[in-house]
C-alpha positions in Angstrom: 0.0 0.2 0.1 1.4 3.4 -1.0 2.1 6.1 1.3 0.5 9.3 0.1 2.9 11.8 -1.2 2.7 15.0 0.5 3.7 18.3 -1.4 7.0 20.1 0.0 4.4 23.4 -0.4 2.0 21.7 2.0 4.7 20.5 4.4 6.2 23.7 4.6 2.6 25.2 5.3 2.0 22.9 7.9 5.3 23.1 9.7 4.5 26.8 9.5 1.7 26.7 11.1 2.7 24.4 14.0 5.5 26.9 14.6 3.2 30.0 14.8 0.5 28.2 16.7 1.9 26.1 18.6 5.7 25.6 19.0 6.1 29.6 19.9 3.2 30.0 22.5 4.3 26.9 24.1 8.2 28.4 24.2 6.6 31.4 25.4 4.0 30.5 28.1 4.6 27.0 29.1 8.5 27.5 29.7 9.5 29.0 33.0 11.5 32.7 31.8 14.6 31.1 33.4 14.9 28.5 31.0 17.1 28.2 28.0 14.2 27.3 25.5 11.9 30.2 27.0 11.3 32.9 24.6 10.9 36.4 26.0 8.6 39.3 25.2 11.0 41.0 23.2 11.3 37.9 20.8 7.9 37.4 20.3 7.1 40.9 19.8 10.0 40.8 17.5 9.1 38.0 15.5 5.2 39.6 14.9 6.6 42.9 13.8 8.8 41.5 11.2 6.0 39.0 10.2 3.8 42.2 9.3 6.7 43.5 7.5 6.7 40.2 5.7 3.3 40.8 4.5 4.0 44.0 3.1 6.8 42.6 1.0 4.8 40.1 -0.3 2.0 42.5 -1.2 5.2 44.6 -3.2 6.0 41.1 -4.9 2.9 40.5 -6.5 2.8 44.1 -8.3 6.8 44.3 -8.7 7.9 40.8 -9.1 5.0 39.2 -10.8 3.0 42.6 -12.5 6.3 44.9 -13.1 5.1 47.7 -11.2 7.6 49.0 -9.1 5.8 51.2 -6.0 7.8 53.1 -3.1 4.3 54.2 -1.3 3.2 50.8 0.0 4.4 52.8 3.5 1.4 54.9 3.1 -1.1 51.7 2.8 0.8 50.0 5.9 0.1 53.2 7.9 -2.9 53.6 7.1 -4.2 50.1 8.3 -2.1 51.0 11.6 -3.8 54.3 12.0 -7.4 52.8 11.4 -6.4 50.2 14.4 -4.7 52.9 16.1 -7.9 55.4 16.5 -9.9 52.1 18.0 -6.9 51.3 20.5 -6.8 55.0 21.4 -10.5 55.0 22.5 -10.0 51.6 24.5 -8.1 53.7 26.8 -11.1 55.5 28.1 -10.3 57.4 31.3 -7.5 55.8 31.9 -5.4 58.4 30.2 -3.4 61.3 31.3 -6.2 63.7 31.8 -9.0 61.4 32.4 -11.1 62.1 29.8 -13.2 60.3 27.5 -11.1 61.8 24.8 -7.7 61.3 23.6 -4.8 62.7 25.5 -3.6 64.7 22.6 -7.4 66.2 21.8 -7.7 67.4 25.4 -4.1 68.8 25.3 -5.1 70.8 22.2 -8.7 71.8 24.1 -10.8 69.7 21.4 -14.2 69.8 23.0 -15.3 66.6 20.8 -14.2 64.1 18.4 -13.9 64.8 14.8 -16.4 63.1 12.0 -13.5 60.9 11.2 -13.6 59.3 14.5 -17.3 58.3 14.2 -17.0 54.7 14.1 -13.4 54.6 16.3 -15.5 52.5 19.2 -16.3 49.5 17.1 -13.3 47.0 16.7 -15.1 45.3 13.5 -15.7 48.7 11.8 -12.3 50.0 12.4 -10.7 46.8 11.5 -12.9 47.1 8.0 -11.7 50.5 7.5 -8.1 49.4 7.6 -8.9 47.1 4.9 -11.4 49.7 3.1 -9.1 52.6 3.5 -6.1 51.6 1.8 -8.0 49.7 -0.7 -9.6 52.6 -1.7 -7.2 55.2 -2.1 -4.9 52.7 -3.9 -8.2 52.1 -6.4 -8.6 56.0 -7.1 -4.8 56.7 -7.6 -4.5 53.9 -9.5 -7.2 54.4 -12.1 -6.1 57.5 -13.1 -2.3 56.6 -13.0 -3.2 53.2 -15.3 -5.4 55.4 -17.2 -2.8 57.9 -18.3 -0.2 54.9 -19.0 2.2 56.0 -16.0 4.7 53.3 -15.8 8.4 52.8 -15.0 10.5 55.2 -12.8 7.4 58.0 -13.3 5.0 55.7 -11.6 7.3 54.9 -8.7 8.0 58.7 -8.3 4.6 59.5 -8.1 3.7 56.9 -5.5 6.6 58.3 -3.2 5.3 62.0 -3.7 1.6 60.4 -2.8 3.5 59.0 0.2 5.2 61.9 1.6 2.2 64.4 0.8 0.2 62.1 3.1 2.9 62.0 5.5 3.0 66.1 5.8 -1.1 65.8 6.3 -0.6 63.7 9.1 1.9 65.8 11.0 -0.7 68.7 11.4 -2.6 68.7 14.4 -5.5 69.8 13.1 -6.1 66.5 11.2 -7.0 64.7 14.3 -4.1 61.8 14.1 -1.8 63.2 17.2 0.5 64.9 14.9 4.3 64.4 15.1 3.6 62.2 18.0 0.7 60.0 16.8 -0.9 57.3 18.5 0.6 55.5 21.6 0.1 54.5 25.3 -2.5 51.9 24.4 -3.9 50.1 26.8 -6.5 47.6 26.0 -8.0 45.7 23.0 -11.4 43.9 23.3 -11.5 44.9 26.7 -8.5 43.0 27.6 -4.8 44.1 28.3 -2.9 44.6 25.6 0.6 43.7 26.7 -0.3 40.7 28.7 1.6 37.5 27.6 -1.6 35.6 26.2 -2.7 38.7 24.4 1.2 38.9 22.9 1.2 35.6 22.0 -2.4 35.6 20.7 -1.6 38.5 18.1 1.3 36.8 17.0 -0.4 33.6 16.2 -3.1 35.9 14.5 -0.2 37.5 12.4 1.5 34.4 11.5 -1.9 32.7 10.5 -2.4 35.9 8.2 1.3 35.6 6.6 0.5 32.2 5.7 -3.0 32.7 4.7 -1.7 35.5 2.0 1.0 33.5 0.8 -1.5 30.9 0.2 -3.6 33.0 -1.5 -0.7 34.7 -3.6 0.5 31.4 -4.6 -3.1 30.5 -6.0 -3.1 33.8 -7.7 0.0 33.3 -9.4 -0.6 30.0 -10.7 -3.9 30.6 -12.0 -4.5 32.2 -15.4 -4.7 35.7 -13.8 -1.6 35.4 -12.6 -0.1 34.3 -15.8 -1.7 37.3 -17.5 -0.3 39.4 -15.2 3.4 38.1 -15.7 2.9 38.6 -19.4 1.9 42.2 -18.6 5.4 42.3 -16.7 7.2 40.9 -20.1 5.1 42.7 -22.6 2.2 44.6 -21.6 1.6 45.7 -25.6 1.4 42.1 -26.8 -1.1 41.4 -23.7 -3.2 44.6 -25.3 -3.1 43.1 -28.8 -4.2 39.4 -27.6 -7.4 41.1 -26.2 -6.7 41.5 -22.8 -7.5 44.5 -20.7 -4.1 45.5 -18.7 -5.5 48.5 -16.9 -8.1 46.1 -15.2 -5.5 43.6 -14.4 -2.7 45.9 -12.7 -5.8 48.0 -11.1 -7.0 44.8 -9.2 -3.3 43.7 -8.0 -2.5 46.8 -6.9 -5.9 47.5 -5.2 -5.2 44.0 -3.3 -1.3 44.8 -2.4 -2.5 47.6 -0.8 -5.1 46.0 1.0 -2.8 43.3 2.4 -0.6 46.1 3.5 -3.6 47.7 5.4 -3.7 44.3 7.2 -0.2 44.3 7.9 -0.5 47.8 9.9 -3.5 46.9 11.6 -1.4 43.7 13.1 1.2 45.6 13.7 0.1 48.6 15.8 -1.2 46.9 19.0 2.4 44.7 18.8 4.3 47.6 18.7 2.2 49.8 20.8 2.6 53.0 18.5 2.0 54.4 15.1 3.0 57.9 14.1 3.4 59.3 10.5 6.9 58.4 10.2 5.8 54.8 9.3 4.5 56.4 6.2 7.8 58.6 5.2 9.2 57.7 2.0 12.3 55.9 3.6 9.7 53.3 4.7 8.7 52.7 1.3 12.1 52.1 -0.1 12.7 49.6 2.7 9.9 47.3 1.7 11.4 47.1 -2.0 14.9 46.5 -0.3 13.2 43.6 1.5 11.7 42.3 -1.8 14.8 42.5 -3.5 17.1 41.2 -1.0 14.5 38.3 -0.5 14.2 37.9 -4.3 11.3 39.4 -6.3 8.7 36.8 -7.9 9.1 34.1 -5.7 6.6 34.9 -3.1 8.6 32.9 -0.3 11.6 35.4 -1.4 10.4 38.7 0.1 9.4 37.0 3.1 12.8 35.6 3.7 14.0 39.4 2.9 12.0 41.0 5.5 13.4 38.4 8.1 16.7 38.8 7.2 17.1 42.4 6.6 15.3 43.2 9.6 16.5 40.3 12.0 20.2 41.7 11.0 18.9 45.2 11.6 17.9 43.9 15.2 20.8 42.4 16.1 23.3 44.6 14.5 21.8 47.5 16.5 22.5 45.7 19.6 26.1 44.3 19.0 27.2 46.9 16.8 25.2 50.3 17.6 27.8 52.7 15.9 28.4 50.6 13.1 25.3 48.8 12.0 24.2 50.8 9.3 27.4 49.9 7.4 26.7 46.2 8.2 23.6 46.8 6.2 24.8 48.4 3.5 27.7 45.8 3.0 24.5 43.7 3.1 22.7 45.2 0.4 25.7 45.5 -1.9 26.8 42.0 -1.5 23.4 41.0 -2.8 23.1 43.1 -5.5 26.6 42.2 -6.8 26.3 38.2 -6.1 22.6 37.4 -5.9 21.1 39.0 -8.7 17.9 36.9 -7.9 18.1 37.4 -4.2 18.0 34.9 -1.7 15.4 32.6 -3.1 17.2 33.0 -6.3 20.4 31.6 -4.9 18.8 28.7 -3.0 16.9 27.7 -5.8 20.1 27.5 -8.0 22.0 25.5 -5.1 19.0 22.9 -4.9 19.0 22.7 -8.6 23.0 22.1 -8.6 22.8 19.3 -6.2 20.2 17.9 -7.7 22.0 17.5 -11.1 25.0 16.4 -9.5 23.0 13.8 -7.3 21.3 12.5 -10.6 24.8 12.8 -12.7 26.3 10.2 -9.9 23.2 8.1 -9.7 23.3 7.9 -13.7 26.8 7.0 -13.5 26.4 4.5 -10.5 23.7 2.7 -13.1 26.2 2.9 -15.6 28.7 1.1 -14.0 26.3 -1.4 -12.6 25.5 -2.2 -16.0 29.0 -2.5 -17.6 29.6 -5.1 -14.5 26.7 -7.0 -15.2 27.6 -7.3 -19.1 30.7 -9.6 -18.7 28.9 -11.8 -16.2 26.3 -12.5 -18.5 28.5 -13.1 -21.5 30.2 -15.5 -18.9 26.6 -17.4 -18.4 26.0 -17.3 -22.0 29.7 -18.8 -23.0 29.3 -21.7 -20.1 25.6 -22.5 -21.6 27.5 -23.1 -25.1 30.3 -24.8 -23.9 27.8 -27.5 -22.5 
């Protein structure tokens, strides 16, 4: 009876789910703090934060790696999702703030008497979670509709997305917009009535982020392997030919662009409760460039590559800032240069090439072994035949 075949993809997804839903919670909650296997609060929060970054890198890979559209404005969509969740978390503080008011502290400081109109739904977790997805999606749809219909592409599209991000950052810096100005939102207390920084809530947010990342990976893989994904890759390689073949590239680009922005909104909504702060710095032009760096380092056009890139770059950044606080930027710069020079297809491309090389070497060795066995068997067969003839 043959055993069922499990694909490497299914095995990897299953292992990832076990890690985020079983292994990490056990090591954080069940293992005592003094034990060497215990995962500290810092490491759980760091891993959750990096997984949020990985979702952004994956979202960028869909439009850059598979559609050929380089966006430097995904930091804006990420921050919009974070601000939507931050508004709810600020309302959850209630009268536990410094001024013991029903209004957020920054509004009391600015002598505001009531909530502005765009805070009307901020008491509802479901409404703010929906807005964390809908607002980035709506902005991306409107922006993409006019940009793609105007046939803006290449470096011009990248520059415009960065300009949009910079304009939004300047807007959010203003106190009168009602988003906390330069300081943003912080000093969160609760989420859904539960303490936000308890070990149980920290693990729950980590697991939810891990499930979201795995779910987006599965969704992205399904999309790129479908007819829809093949059209996206054809647009990346030769958009004019796709148009002459009867397809509408604008519809495809607009849909994947909007989906990518919504994924970043989800990542931002998961990021804020784990980090404990959101401010306009999250939508700076540098943030959008960093997302592109994670994608390039990991290997665009590979789905798993951008996730690896987010973990490698941000993990290295976290470690280097502790070990070499004065020189960590030089190390990161050297890493980017090394990837550009020696790994043009990123980490995922290098791993893929290594696996192919090893498989070819293994196949060559097995082929040589088969040939040697055949050559040894041939004289034996000839000797047997000669013996039969002589008898």
